[in-house]
C-alpha positions in Angstrom: 106.1 -152.8 3.6 105.7 -153.0 7.4 104.7 -156.2 9.1 101.1 -156.4 10.4 100.2 -158.2 13.6 96.5 -159.2 14.4 95.0 -159.4 17.8 91.5 -160.4 18.8 89.5 -159.5 21.9 86.2 -160.9 23.0 84.1 -158.3 24.9 80.5 -157.9 25.9 78.4 -155.1 24.5 78.8 -152.9 27.5 82.7 -153.1 27.3 82.9 -152.6 23.5 83.2 -148.8 23.3 85.6 -148.6 26.3 87.8 -151.3 24.6 87.9 -149.4 21.3 88.8 -146.1 23.1 91.6 -147.9 25.0 93.0 -149.5 21.8 93.0 -146.1 20.0 94.7 -144.5 22.9 97.5 -147.1 22.8 98.3 -146.2 19.2 100.0 -148.0 16.3 96.7 -149.5 15.2 96.1 -149.7 11.4 92.5 -151.1 11.3 89.8 -152.2 13.7 87.1 -154.7 12.8 84.1 -155.5 15.0 82.3 -158.8 14.6 79.2 -160.2 16.2 79.3 -163.5 18.1 78.7 -165.4 14.8 81.7 -163.8 13.2 79.8 -161.5 10.9 81.6 -158.1 10.4 79.5 -155.3 11.8 81.9 -152.4 11.2 85.4 -152.0 9.9 87.4 -148.8 10.0 91.0 -147.9 9.3 93.0 -145.7 11.8 95.8 -143.7 10.3 98.3 -141.8 12.4 96.7 -138.4 13.4 93.1 -139.5 13.1 91.8 -138.3 16.5 89.1 -136.1 18.0 86.4 -134.8 15.7 87.3 -137.1 12.8 87.0 -140.2 15.0 83.8 -139.1 16.8 81.3 -140.3 14.2 83.0 -143.7 14.2 82.9 -144.0 18.0 79.2 -143.0 17.9 78.6 -145.9 15.5 80.5 -148.3 17.8 78.4 -147.1 20.7 75.2 -147.9 18.7 76.5 -151.3 17.9 77.4 -151.9 21.5 73.8 -151.2 22.4 72.6 -153.9 20.0 75.1 -156.8 20.6 75.6 -158.9 23.7 79.0 -160.2 22.7 81.5 -159.0 20.1 84.9 -159.8 18.8 87.3 -156.8 18.2 90.0 -157.6 15.7 92.9 -155.1 15.7 95.6 -154.9 13.0 98.8 -153.3 14.4 102.1 -152.5 12.9 104.7 -154.9 14.3 
């Protein structure tokens, strides 16, 4: 089983969608978790190799809606090491 590495990024609401798009573009991400400033999970979604374009569009729309509602968020990314 591949080793999984976790990274966390603190971003404000305005930066949230751009950060998610950047991370997806970088690749090798297994899962993305977005938490509010209190640590409550707002959305969690897996990313498998080849999930791009139209399949990812509804998820990005949801992230955009969350970004409009939060002032600060933590993005937790699970990557294959």
